[in-house]
Structure formats: structure tokens, C-alpha cells
DSSP file (Angstrom, degrees, kcal/mol; ACC not computed):
  #  RESIDUE AA STRUCTURE BP1 BP2  ACC     N-H-->O    O-->H-N    N-H-->O    O-->H-N    TCO  KAPPA ALPHA  PHI   PSI    X-CA   Y-CA   Z-CA
    1    1 A M              0   0    0      0, 0.0     2,-0.4     0, 0.0   113,-0.2   0.000 360.0 360.0 360.0 114.5  -13.1  -27.2  -16.7
    2    2 A F  B     +A  113   0A   0    111,-3.4   111,-3.1   113,-0.1     2,-0.3  -0.664 360.0 151.0 -87.4 133.0  -15.1  -27.9  -13.5
    3    3 A Q        +     0   0    0     -2,-0.4   109,-0.2   109,-0.2     2,-0.0  -0.958  21.1  67.0-151.4 166.3  -18.6  -29.4  -13.9
    4    4 A G        -     0   0    0    107,-0.4   107,-3.2    -2,-0.3     2,-0.4   0.024  61.4-108.6  99.8 153.5  -21.0  -31.6  -11.9
    5    5 A A  E     -B  110   0B   0    105,-0.2     2,-0.4    -2,-0.0   105,-0.2  -0.978  30.5-176.0-122.0 131.5  -23.0  -31.2   -8.7
    6    6 A T  E     -B  109   0B   0    103,-2.1   103,-2.7    -2,-0.4     2,-0.5  -0.990  22.2-134.5-130.7 133.1  -22.2  -33.1   -5.5
    7    7 A R  E     +B  108   0B   0     -2,-0.4     2,-0.2   101,-0.2   101,-0.2  -0.759  37.6 168.4 -86.2 128.4  -24.1  -33.1   -2.3
    8    8 A L  E     -B  107   0B   0     99,-2.1    99,-3.0    -2,-0.5     2,-0.3  -0.794  26.8-132.2-131.9 171.9  -21.7  -32.7    0.7
    9    9 A T  E     -B  106   0B   0     -2,-0.2     8,-0.7    97,-0.2     2,-0.4  -0.930  10.7-142.5-125.0 155.5  -21.8  -32.0    4.4
   10   10 A I  B     -G   16   0C   0     95,-1.9     6,-0.2    -2,-0.3    -2,-0.0  -0.940  22.5-128.1-114.0 138.4  -19.8  -29.5    6.5
   11   11 A D    >   -     0   0    0      4,-2.5     3,-2.3    -2,-0.4     4,-0.1  -0.325  31.6 -97.1 -83.2 170.0  -18.6  -30.5   10.0
   12   12 A P  T 3  S+     0   0    0      0, 0.0    -1,-0.1     0, 0.0    93,-0.0   0.733 123.8  57.6 -60.0 -22.4  -19.3  -28.5   13.1
   13   13 A K  T 3  S-     0   0    0      2,-0.1    -2,-0.0     1,-0.0    80,-0.0   0.520 122.3-104.3 -84.6  -4.8  -15.8  -27.0   12.9
   14   14 A G  S <  S+     0   0    0     -3,-2.3    79,-2.8     1,-0.3     2,-0.4   0.684  70.9 146.8  91.1  20.0  -16.6  -25.6    9.4
   15   15 A R  E     - H   0  92C   0     77,-0.2    -4,-2.5    -4,-0.1     2,-0.5  -0.761  31.0-161.9 -95.3 136.4  -14.5  -28.1    7.5
   16   16 A L  E     -GH  10  91C   0     75,-2.9    75,-2.6    -2,-0.4     2,-0.8  -0.969  13.1-140.9-116.8 124.6  -15.7  -29.3    4.1
   17   17 A A  E     - H   0  90C   0     -8,-0.7    73,-0.3    -2,-0.5    -8,-0.2  -0.776  16.7-147.5 -88.1 109.9  -14.3  -32.5    2.6
   18   18 A I        -     0   0    0     71,-2.4     5,-0.1    -2,-0.8   -10,-0.0  -0.636  28.5-106.4 -75.9 127.3  -13.7  -31.9   -1.1
   19   19 A P     >  -     0   0    0      0, 0.0     4,-2.8     0, 0.0     3,-0.3  -0.226  28.7-116.1 -54.7 143.8  -14.3  -35.2   -3.0
   20   20 A A  H  > S+     0   0    0      1,-0.2     4,-2.5     2,-0.2     5,-0.2   0.870 113.7  51.0 -52.5 -45.3  -11.1  -36.7   -4.2
   21   21 A K  H  > S+     0   0    0      1,-0.2     4,-1.9     2,-0.2    -1,-0.2   0.924 114.1  44.0 -60.6 -44.3  -11.9  -36.3   -7.9
   22   22 A R  H  > S+     0   0    0     -3,-0.3     4,-2.6     2,-0.2    -2,-0.2   0.876 110.7  55.4 -68.3 -37.5  -12.8  -32.6   -7.5
   23   23 A R  H  X S+     0   0    0     -4,-2.8     4,-2.3     1,-0.2    -2,-0.2   0.915 107.6  49.3 -61.1 -44.0   -9.7  -32.0   -5.3
   24   24 A E  H  X S+     0   0    0     -4,-2.5     4,-1.7    -5,-0.2    -1,-0.2   0.915 111.1  49.8 -62.1 -43.0   -7.5  -33.4   -8.1
   25   25 A E  H  X S+     0   0    0     -4,-1.9     4,-0.7     1,-0.2    -2,-0.2   0.919 112.4  47.6 -61.0 -44.4   -9.2  -31.1  -10.6
   26   26 A L  H  < S+     0   0    0     -4,-2.6     3,-0.3     1,-0.2    -1,-0.2   0.874 115.8  43.5 -65.8 -37.7   -8.7  -28.1   -8.4
   27   27 A Q  H >< S+     0   0    0     -4,-2.3     3,-1.4     1,-0.2     5,-0.3   0.675  96.0  75.9 -86.5 -16.7   -5.1  -28.8   -7.7
   28   28 A D  H 3< S+     0   0    0     -4,-1.7    -1,-0.2     1,-0.3    -2,-0.2   0.863  96.1  50.0 -59.8 -35.4   -4.1  -29.7  -11.2
   29   29 A G  T 3< S+     0   0    0     -4,-0.7    -1,-0.3    -3,-0.3     2,-0.2   0.395 120.6   6.8 -86.9   4.3   -4.1  -26.1  -12.2
   30   30 A G  S <  S-     0   0    0     -3,-1.4     4,-0.1    20,-0.1    -3,-0.0  -0.716  93.3 -63.5-157.7-154.6   -2.0  -24.7   -9.4
   31   31 A N  S    S-     0   0    0     -2,-0.2     3,-0.1     2,-0.2    -4,-0.1   0.099  81.6 -89.1-100.7  18.9    0.2  -25.1   -6.4
   32   32 A G  S    S+     0   0    0      1,-0.3    53,-0.6    -5,-0.3     2,-0.3   0.283  93.1 122.9  90.2 -10.9   -2.5  -26.8   -4.2
   33   33 A K  E     -C   84   0B   0     51,-0.1    16,-2.3    -6,-0.1    -1,-0.3  -0.620  40.9-169.1 -86.4 145.4   -3.7  -23.4   -2.9
   34   34 A L  E     -CD  83  48B   0     49,-2.9    49,-2.9    -2,-0.3     2,-0.4  -0.867  11.9-146.7-127.0 160.3   -7.3  -22.4   -3.3
   35   35 A V  E     -CD  82  47B   0     12,-2.6    12,-3.2    -2,-0.3     2,-0.4  -0.999  11.0-169.1-131.0 133.0   -9.2  -19.2   -2.8
   36   36 A V  E     +CD  81  46B   0     45,-2.4    45,-2.5    -2,-0.4     2,-0.3  -0.957  14.0 166.4-119.5 139.5  -12.8  -19.0   -1.6
   37   37 A T  E     - D   0  45B   0      8,-2.2     8,-2.7    -2,-0.4     2,-0.2  -0.936  35.3 -93.5-146.3 168.4  -14.9  -15.8   -1.7
   38   38 A A  E     - D   0  44B   0     37,-0.6     6,-0.2    -2,-0.3    41,-0.1  -0.487  29.6-159.4 -82.9 153.2  -18.4  -14.6   -1.4
   39   39 A W  E >>  - D   0  43B   0      4,-1.9     3,-2.0    -2,-0.2     4,-0.8  -0.980  30.4-113.7-131.4 145.9  -20.8  -14.1   -4.3
   40   40 A P  T 34 S+     0   0    0      0, 0.0     4,-0.1     0, 0.0    -2,-0.0   0.702 110.5  69.7 -55.2 -22.2  -23.9  -11.9   -4.3
   41   41 A D  T 34 S-     0   0    0      1,-0.1     3,-0.1     2,-0.1    -3,-0.0   0.393 119.6-105.5 -75.4   6.1  -26.2  -14.9   -4.7
   42   42 A R  T <4 S+     0   0    0     -3,-2.0    78,-0.4     1,-0.3     2,-0.3   0.829  88.5 107.5  69.2  35.4  -25.3  -15.9   -1.1
   43   43 A C  E  <  -D   39   0B   0     -4,-0.8    -4,-1.9    76,-0.1     2,-0.3  -0.770  67.8-114.0-124.6 177.1  -23.1  -18.7   -2.2
   44   44 A L  E     -DE  38 118B   0     74,-2.2    74,-2.5    -2,-0.3     2,-0.5  -0.873  15.6-143.6-112.8 148.7  -19.3  -19.1   -2.2
   45   45 A Y  E     -DE  37 117B   0     -8,-2.7    -8,-2.2    -2,-0.3     2,-0.5  -0.942  11.8-159.7-109.4 133.2  -17.0  -19.4   -5.2
   46   46 A L  E     +DE  36 116B   0     70,-3.0    70,-2.2    -2,-0.5   -10,-0.2  -0.964  15.6 177.1-117.2 122.3  -13.9  -21.6   -4.9
   47   47 A Y  E     -D   35   0B   0    -12,-3.2   -12,-2.6    -2,-0.5     2,-0.2  -0.878  37.0-110.3-121.1 149.7  -11.0  -21.1   -7.3
   48   48 A P  E >>  -D   34   0B   0      0, 0.0     4,-2.2     0, 0.0     3,-0.6  -0.610  45.8-112.8 -65.7 143.4   -7.6  -22.6   -7.8
   49   49 A E  H 3> S+     0   0    0    -16,-2.3     4,-2.6    -2,-0.2     5,-0.2   0.867 113.3  55.3 -53.8 -43.9   -5.2  -19.8   -6.7
   50   50 A P  H 3> S+     0   0    0      0, 0.0     4,-1.3     0, 0.0    -1,-0.2   0.896 110.2  46.7 -59.8 -37.6   -3.8  -19.1  -10.2
   51   51 A T  H <> S+     0   0    0     -3,-0.6     4,-1.9     1,-0.2    -2,-0.2   0.924 111.8  51.5 -66.3 -43.7   -7.2  -18.5  -11.6
   52   52 A W  H  X S+     0   0    0     -4,-2.2     4,-3.7     1,-0.2     5,-0.3   0.891 102.6  59.2 -60.4 -40.7   -8.1  -16.3   -8.7
   53   53 A V  H  X S+     0   0    0     -4,-2.6     4,-2.0     1,-0.2    -1,-0.2   0.911 106.7  47.8 -57.4 -43.1   -5.0  -14.2   -9.1
   54   54 A E  H  X S+     0   0    0     -4,-1.3     4,-1.7     2,-0.2    -1,-0.2   0.935 115.5  44.4 -61.2 -46.5   -6.1  -13.3  -12.7
   55   55 A I  H  X S+     0   0    0     -4,-1.9     4,-2.8     1,-0.2     5,-0.2   0.921 110.5  54.1 -66.5 -44.7   -9.6  -12.4  -11.5
   56   56 A R  H  X S+     0   0    0     -4,-3.7     4,-2.9     1,-0.2    -1,-0.2   0.900 107.7  50.9 -57.2 -42.6   -8.4  -10.5   -8.4
   57   57 A Q  H  X S+     0   0    0     -4,-2.0     4,-1.4    -5,-0.3    -1,-0.2   0.905 111.6  47.2 -63.3 -41.4   -6.2   -8.3  -10.6
   58   58 A Q  H  < S+     0   0    0     -4,-1.7     4,-0.4     2,-0.2    -2,-0.2   0.918 114.8  45.7 -66.4 -43.3   -9.1   -7.5  -13.0
   59   59 A V  H >< S+     0   0    0     -4,-2.8     3,-1.5     1,-0.2    -2,-0.2   0.928 111.2  52.0 -66.1 -44.7  -11.5   -6.7  -10.1
   60   60 A A  H 3< S+     0   0    0     -4,-2.9    -1,-0.2     1,-0.3    -2,-0.2   0.804 104.6  58.2 -62.2 -29.1   -8.9   -4.6   -8.3
   61   61 A A  T 3< S+     0   0    0     -4,-1.4    -1,-0.3    -5,-0.2    -2,-0.2   0.580  82.3 108.3 -79.4  -9.2   -8.3   -2.5  -11.5
   62   62 A L  S <  S-     0   0    0     -3,-1.5    -3,-0.0    -4,-0.4    -4,-0.0  -0.312  84.8 -82.9 -67.5 154.3  -12.0   -1.5  -11.7
   63   63 A P        -     0   0    0      0, 0.0     3,-0.4     0, 0.0    -1,-0.1  -0.193  26.1-148.0 -61.1 147.5  -12.8    2.1  -11.0
   64   64 A Q  S    S+     0   0    0      1,-0.2    -2,-0.1    -3,-0.1     6,-0.0   0.426  88.8  67.7 -91.1  -2.0  -13.3    3.2   -7.3
   65   65 A F  S    S+     0   0    0      4,-0.0     2,-0.6     5,-0.0    -1,-0.2   0.364  75.1  90.1-106.5   5.1  -15.9    5.9   -8.1
   66   66 A D     >  -     0   0    0     -3,-0.4     4,-2.5     1,-0.1     5,-0.2  -0.915  67.1-149.1-103.0 119.4  -18.8    3.7   -9.3
   67   67 A E  H  > S+     0   0    0     -2,-0.6     4,-2.0     1,-0.2    -1,-0.1   0.868  95.5  48.3 -58.2 -42.6  -21.0    2.8   -6.3
   68   68 A Q  H  > S+     0   0    0      2,-0.2     4,-2.3     1,-0.2    -1,-0.2   0.902 111.8  49.7 -66.6 -41.2  -22.1   -0.6   -7.7
   69   69 A I  H  > S+     0   0    0      1,-0.2     4,-2.8     2,-0.2    -2,-0.2   0.920 109.7  51.6 -63.0 -42.9  -18.5   -1.6   -8.5
   70   70 A V  H  X S+     0   0    0     -4,-2.5     4,-2.5     2,-0.2    -1,-0.2   0.906 108.7  51.1 -61.5 -42.0  -17.3   -0.6   -5.1
   71   71 A K  H  X S+     0   0    0     -4,-2.0     4,-1.8     2,-0.2    -1,-0.2   0.935 112.6  45.6 -60.5 -46.6  -20.1   -2.7   -3.5
   72   72 A W  H  X S+     0   0    0     -4,-2.3     4,-3.1     1,-0.2     5,-0.3   0.908 112.0  51.5 -64.7 -41.4  -19.1   -5.8   -5.6
   73   73 A K  H  X>S+     0   0    0     -4,-2.8     4,-2.3     1,-0.2     5,-1.1   0.915 107.3  53.5 -61.4 -42.5  -15.4   -5.2   -4.9
   74   74 A R  H  X5S+     0   0    0     -4,-2.5     4,-0.6    -5,-0.2    -1,-0.2   0.909 115.7  40.5 -57.9 -41.9  -16.1   -5.1   -1.1
   75   75 A L  H  X5S+     0   0    0     -4,-1.8     4,-1.7     3,-0.2   -37,-0.6   0.970 121.8  37.4 -71.3 -54.8  -17.9   -8.4   -1.3
   76   76 A I  H  <5S+     0   0    0     -4,-3.1     4,-0.4     2,-0.2   -38,-0.2   0.926 129.5  29.6 -71.3 -46.8  -15.6  -10.3   -3.7
   77   77 A L  H  <5S+     0   0    0     -4,-2.3     3,-0.5    -5,-0.3    -3,-0.2   0.864 118.0  57.5 -79.8 -36.2  -12.2   -9.0   -2.6
   78   78 A G  H  <<S+     0   0    0     -5,-1.1    -3,-0.2    -4,-0.6    -2,-0.2   0.842 112.5  38.7 -65.1 -34.9  -13.2   -8.4    1.1
   79   79 A Y  S  < S+     0   0    0     -4,-1.7    -1,-0.2    -5,-0.2    -2,-0.2   0.542  85.5 125.0 -92.0  -7.5  -14.3  -12.0    1.7
   80   80 A A        -     0   0    0     -3,-0.5     2,-0.4    -4,-0.4   -43,-0.2  -0.294  35.9-179.0 -62.0 131.4  -11.6  -13.7   -0.3
   81   81 A E  E     -C   36   0B   0    -45,-2.5   -45,-2.4    13,-0.0     2,-0.5  -0.998  24.6-134.9-133.0 131.9   -9.6  -16.2    1.8
   82   82 A E  E     +C   35   0B   0     -2,-0.4     2,-0.3   -47,-0.2   -47,-0.2  -0.748  35.8 173.3 -83.6 131.0   -6.7  -18.4    0.7
   83   83 A I  E     -C   34   0B   0    -49,-2.9   -49,-2.9    -2,-0.5     2,-0.3  -0.908  20.7-155.1-135.3 161.8   -7.1  -21.9    1.9
   84   84 A E  E     -C   33   0B   0     -2,-0.3     8,-0.4   -51,-0.2     2,-0.2  -0.989  25.5-113.5-135.9 147.3   -5.4  -25.3    1.5
   85   85 A A        -     0   0    0    -53,-0.6     6,-0.2    -2,-0.3   -68,-0.1  -0.555  30.3-132.6 -76.1 142.2   -6.8  -28.8    1.8
   86   86 A D    >   -     0   0    0      4,-2.5     3,-2.2    -2,-0.2    -1,-0.1  -0.172  42.0 -80.5 -80.6-174.8   -5.5  -30.9    4.7
   87   87 A N  T 3  S+     0   0    0      1,-0.3    -1,-0.1     2,-0.1    -2,-0.1   0.744 133.2  53.4 -62.3 -22.9   -4.2  -34.5    4.3
   88   88 A A  T 3  S-     0   0    0      2,-0.1    -1,-0.3     0, 0.0    -3,-0.0   0.369 121.0-107.2 -92.4   4.6   -7.9  -35.7    4.4
   89   89 A G  S <  S+     0   0    0     -3,-2.2   -71,-2.4     1,-0.3     2,-0.3   0.682  73.6 140.6  80.4  17.7   -8.9  -33.3    1.6
   90   90 A R  E     -H   17   0C   0    -73,-0.3    -4,-2.5   -75,-0.0     2,-0.4  -0.724  36.0-159.3 -96.3 144.6  -10.8  -31.0    3.9
   91   91 A V  E     -H   16   0C   0    -75,-2.6   -75,-2.9    -2,-0.3     2,-0.6  -0.947  16.7-130.4-117.9 144.3  -10.8  -27.2    3.7
   92   92 A L  E     -H   15   0C   0     -2,-0.4     2,-0.5    -8,-0.4   -77,-0.2  -0.840  17.6-152.0 -95.9 120.4  -11.7  -24.9    6.6
   93   93 A L        -     0   0    0    -79,-2.8     5,-0.1    -2,-0.6   -10,-0.0  -0.817  24.3-114.8 -93.8 127.5  -14.2  -22.3    5.7
   94   94 A A     >  -     0   0    0     -2,-0.5     4,-2.4     1,-0.1     3,-0.5  -0.216  21.7-117.5 -59.2 146.2  -14.0  -19.1    7.8
   95   95 A P  H  > S+     0   0    0      0, 0.0     4,-2.8     0, 0.0     5,-0.2   0.867 114.5  56.6 -54.1 -38.7  -17.0  -18.3   10.0
   96   96 A A  H  > S+     0   0    0      1,-0.2     4,-2.3     2,-0.2     5,-0.1   0.899 109.7  45.1 -62.3 -39.6  -17.6  -15.1    8.1
   97   97 A L  H  > S+     0   0    0     -3,-0.5     4,-2.3     2,-0.2    -1,-0.2   0.902 112.7  50.5 -69.7 -41.4  -17.9  -17.0    4.8
   98   98 A R  H  <>S+     0   0    0     -4,-2.4     5,-2.5     1,-0.2     4,-0.4   0.918 112.9  47.0 -62.2 -42.5  -20.1  -19.7    6.4
   99   99 A D  H ><5S+     0   0    0     -4,-2.8     3,-1.1    -5,-0.2    -2,-0.2   0.931 110.6  52.1 -64.0 -45.5  -22.4  -17.0    7.9
  100  100 A F  H 3<5S+     0   0    0     -4,-2.3    -2,-0.2     1,-0.3    -1,-0.2   0.925 117.0  37.6 -57.1 -47.0  -22.6  -15.1    4.6
  101  101 A A  T 3<5S-     0   0    0     -4,-2.3    19,-0.4    -5,-0.1    -1,-0.3   0.354 106.9-124.6 -89.7   5.9  -23.6  -18.2    2.6
  102  102 A R  T < 5 -     0   0    0     -3,-1.1     2,-0.4    -4,-0.4    -3,-0.2   0.884  42.3-176.3  53.9  42.1  -25.8  -19.5    5.4
  103  103 A L      < +     0   0    0     -5,-2.5    -1,-0.2    -6,-0.2     4,-0.1  -0.571  12.7 156.7 -77.9 126.8  -23.9  -22.8    5.3
  104  104 A E        -     0   0    0      2,-0.5   -94,-0.3    -2,-0.4    -1,-0.1  -0.028  61.2 -51.1-119.2-136.2  -25.2  -25.4    7.7
  105  105 A K  S    S+     0   0    0    -96,-0.1   -95,-1.9    -2,-0.1     2,-0.4   0.952 117.3  54.1 -76.4 -49.6  -24.8  -29.1    7.5
  106  106 A E  E     +B    9   0B   0    -97,-0.2    15,-2.1   -99,-0.0    -2,-0.5  -0.742  66.8 170.7 -96.5 133.3  -25.9  -30.0    4.0
  107  107 A L  E     -BF   8 120B   0    -99,-3.0   -99,-2.1    -2,-0.4     2,-0.4  -0.841  28.3-134.0-130.7 165.0  -24.2  -28.3    1.0
  108  108 A M  E     -BF   7 119B   0     11,-2.1    11,-2.7    -2,-0.3     2,-0.6  -0.992  11.3-159.3-120.8 136.6  -24.1  -28.5   -2.8
  109  109 A F  E     -BF   6 118B   0   -103,-2.7  -103,-2.1    -2,-0.4     2,-0.5  -0.959  20.1-175.5-117.0 108.6  -20.7  -28.3   -4.5
  110  110 A V  E     -BF   5 117B   0      7,-2.8     7,-3.1    -2,-0.6  -105,-0.2  -0.929  21.3-133.8-123.7 121.3  -21.4  -27.3   -8.2
  111  111 A G  E     + F   0 116B   0   -107,-3.2  -107,-0.4    -2,-0.5     5,-0.2  -0.478  22.8 175.3 -70.7 137.5  -18.9  -26.9  -11.0
  112  112 A Q        -     0   0    0      3,-2.8     2,-1.3    -2,-0.2  -109,-0.2  -0.135  54.0 -94.1-136.2  38.2  -19.2  -23.8  -13.1
  113  113 A G  B    S+A    2   0A   0   -111,-3.1  -111,-3.4     1,-0.2  -110,-0.0  -0.671 115.4  22.7  91.6 -90.1  -16.3  -24.0  -15.5
  114  114 A R  S    S+     0   0    0     -2,-1.3     2,-0.3  -113,-0.2    -1,-0.2   0.520 131.6  19.2 -91.5  -5.8  -13.4  -22.0  -13.9
  115  115 A H  S    S-     0   0    0   -113,-0.2    -3,-2.8   -68,-0.1     2,-0.4  -0.935  71.0-116.4-151.0 170.6  -14.7  -22.4  -10.3
  116  116 A F  E     -EF  46 111B   0    -70,-2.2   -70,-3.0    -2,-0.3     2,-0.4  -0.899  23.1-140.5-109.6 146.5  -17.0  -24.3   -8.0
  117  117 A E  E     -EF  45 110B   0     -7,-3.1    -7,-2.8    -2,-0.4     2,-0.5  -0.858   7.7-153.6-101.7 144.1  -19.9  -22.8   -6.2
  118  118 A I  E     -EF  44 109B   0    -74,-2.5   -74,-2.2    -2,-0.4     2,-0.3  -0.979  21.8-178.6-119.3 118.3  -20.7  -23.8   -2.6
  119  119 A W  E     - F   0 108B   0    -11,-2.7   -11,-2.1    -2,-0.5     2,-0.3  -0.878  36.4-112.4-119.7 145.4  -24.4  -23.5   -1.7
  120  120 A N  E  >  - F   0 107B   0    -19,-0.4     4,-2.5   -78,-0.4   -13,-0.2  -0.611  41.0-123.3 -61.4 133.5  -26.5  -24.0    1.3
  121  121 A K  H  > S+     0   0    0    -15,-2.1     4,-2.5    -2,-0.3     5,-0.1   0.873 109.2  49.4 -57.2 -41.9  -28.6  -27.1    0.2
  122  122 A Q  H  > S+     0   0    0    -16,-0.3     4,-1.9     2,-0.2    -1,-0.2   0.900 111.5  49.2 -66.2 -39.6  -32.0  -25.3    0.8
  123  123 A D  H  > S+     0   0    0      2,-0.2     4,-2.0     1,-0.2    -2,-0.2   0.897 111.5  50.0 -65.1 -39.5  -30.8  -22.2   -1.2
  124  124 A W  H  X S+     0   0    0     -4,-2.5     4,-2.5     2,-0.2     5,-0.2   0.923 107.8  53.2 -62.7 -44.6  -29.6  -24.5   -4.0
  125  125 A D  H  X S+     0   0    0     -4,-2.5     4,-2.6     1,-0.2    -1,-0.2   0.889 108.3  50.7 -59.3 -39.1  -33.0  -26.3   -4.1
  126  126 A R  H  X S+     0   0    0     -4,-1.9     4,-1.2     2,-0.2    -1,-0.2   0.892 108.2  52.8 -65.6 -39.1  -34.7  -22.9   -4.4
  127  127 A Q  H  < S+     0   0    0     -4,-2.0     3,-0.4     1,-0.2     4,-0.2   0.941 113.2  43.0 -59.1 -47.5  -32.4  -22.0   -7.3
  128  128 A I  H >< S+     0   0    0     -4,-2.5     3,-1.8     1,-0.2     4,-0.3   0.890 109.5  56.9 -67.9 -39.6  -33.3  -25.2   -9.1
  129  129 A A  H >< S+     0   0    0     -4,-2.6     3,-1.6     1,-0.3    -1,-0.2   0.745  89.4  75.7 -64.0 -22.4  -37.0  -24.9   -8.3
  130  130 A S  T 3< S+     0   0    0     -4,-1.2    -1,-0.3    -3,-0.4    -2,-0.2   0.680  87.9  61.4 -65.1 -14.5  -37.0  -21.5  -10.0
  131  131 A F  T X  S+     0   0    0     -3,-1.8     3,-2.3    -4,-0.2    -1,-0.3   0.699  77.9 112.1 -79.7 -20.8  -37.0  -23.5  -13.3
  132  132 A D  T <  S+     0   0    0     -3,-1.6    -3,-0.0    -4,-0.3     0, 0.0  -0.308  90.5   4.0 -58.0 128.0  -40.3  -25.1  -12.5
  133  133 A G  T 3  S+     0   0    0      1,-0.3    -1,-0.3    -2,-0.0    -2,-0.1   0.462 101.6 127.3  77.2   0.3  -43.0  -23.9  -14.8
  134  134 A Q  S <  S-     0   0    0     -3,-2.3    -1,-0.3     1,-0.1    -3,-0.1  -0.563  71.1 -93.0 -86.4 153.9  -40.5  -21.8  -16.9
  135  135 A P        -     0   0    0      0, 0.0    -1,-0.1     0, 0.0     0, 0.0  -0.324  27.8-130.3 -61.5 149.0  -40.3  -22.2  -20.6
  136  136 A S  S    S+     0   0    0     -3,-0.1    -2,-0.0     2,-0.1    -5,-0.0   0.459  75.7 110.8 -82.3   1.1  -37.7  -24.8  -21.7
  137  137 A K  S    S-     0   0    0      1,-0.1     3,-0.1     0, 0.0     0, 0.0  -0.639  70.7-126.7 -77.3 125.5  -36.2  -22.3  -24.1
  138  138 A P        -     0   0    0      0, 0.0    -1,-0.1     0, 0.0    -2,-0.1  -0.244  33.5 -88.2 -67.5 160.0  -32.7  -21.2  -23.0
  139  139 A P    >   -     0   0    0      0, 0.0     3,-2.4     0, 0.0     4,-0.2  -0.171  47.6 -93.1 -64.5 165.3  -31.9  -17.4  -22.6
  140  140 A E  G >  S+     0   0    0      1,-0.3     3,-2.3     2,-0.2     4,-0.3   0.807 121.0  65.0 -51.7 -39.4  -30.6  -15.5  -25.6
  141  141 A G  G 3  S+     0   0    0      1,-0.3     3,-0.3     2,-0.1    -1,-0.3   0.697 101.3  52.3 -59.8 -18.3  -26.9  -16.0  -24.7
  142  142 A F  G X  S+     0   0    0     -3,-2.4     3,-1.9     1,-0.2    -1,-0.3   0.413  78.2 103.8 -94.8  -0.3  -27.4  -19.8  -25.3
  143  143 A A  T <  S+     0   0    0     -3,-2.3    -1,-0.2     1,-0.3    -2,-0.1   0.778  79.8  48.3 -57.4 -31.5  -28.9  -19.2  -28.7
  144  144 A T  T 3  S+     0   0    0     -3,-0.3     2,-0.5    -4,-0.3    -1,-0.3   0.488  92.1  93.2 -90.4  -2.2  -25.7  -20.3  -30.6
  145  145 A I    <   -     0   0    0     -3,-1.9     2,-0.8     2,-0.0    -3,-0.0  -0.799  68.5-144.2 -95.4 127.8  -25.2  -23.5  -28.6
  146  146 A E              0   0    0     -2,-0.5    -2,-0.1     1,-0.2    -3,-0.1  -0.814 360.0 360.0 -92.7 112.3  -26.7  -26.6  -30.0
  147  147 A F              0   0    0     -2,-0.8    -1,-0.2     0, 0.0    -2,-0.0   0.408 360.0 360.0 -90.3 360.0  -27.9  -28.9  -27.2
């Protein structure tokens, strides 16, 4: 179960150094291979390959005749890239993925259960700022969770 938020940087070649603790968590569930893909919020999702295989099969099985489903499939399956960490724990993010998520120097690496999200730091800050002035009551889906 991936959790936690870490501020990272990406180098000019597009390499992201995954923190050792997070790298171990990601690789425990698989063969060391990872998959990164685009998400409509303009961030990237990073999965251990075995988790991605399950998701890819479910997404690919969705109908081809629903316009919204087709758009999501184009994004999620179309941008998916298999990657591996080098000996220094760095992964190379493809230019198309970096452009999509507007990744520059500063990033946020955020655990979300089965995957990590990779955000442009300014976009992440805007996400968090969207809570400012909002009621502290969680949305309905959280109603059964005791915090």
C-alpha cells in the first residue's frame, strides 16, 4: 500500500530518482519493472508492472463505441510506458509524458494505495490549495471511515 508525499527533482535528461524506501515498495510486488502512464488530471501514475497488467486488461476490455471511454483509453493506454530503475534508482520519463504532465525541475511523488502519482510541484500546490476555505467534512464516500 503506497502512501506518503515526497518532494523530488527531475534532472535535465528526464530522470527521476525514486527514493530508496519507495523503490523497495514498488519492486516488492513485482519483477522490478514499472509502468508509468498519463492521467486526466495532468499528472502521471506509476505502477508496479503486475498491478498495471491487471488494470490494462480491464481498460482494454471496455467498449470501443463509447466516446468518453475511447478518450480515456487513448490517454491511459496510449501513454503507458514500461520503465526500469537504473542502479542509482533513477527512472527515465519519456519526453511525451513529461510534456503531458508539465514536469519541470520540482515534482511531488504521492502514494495513492496501488500506485504513485507524479505531479508538477506547482500543479500539486494548486490541488492542495483547493482545500482552502472548503468545509472540513469529507465527501460522502468517506462517510463510513472513522478518522
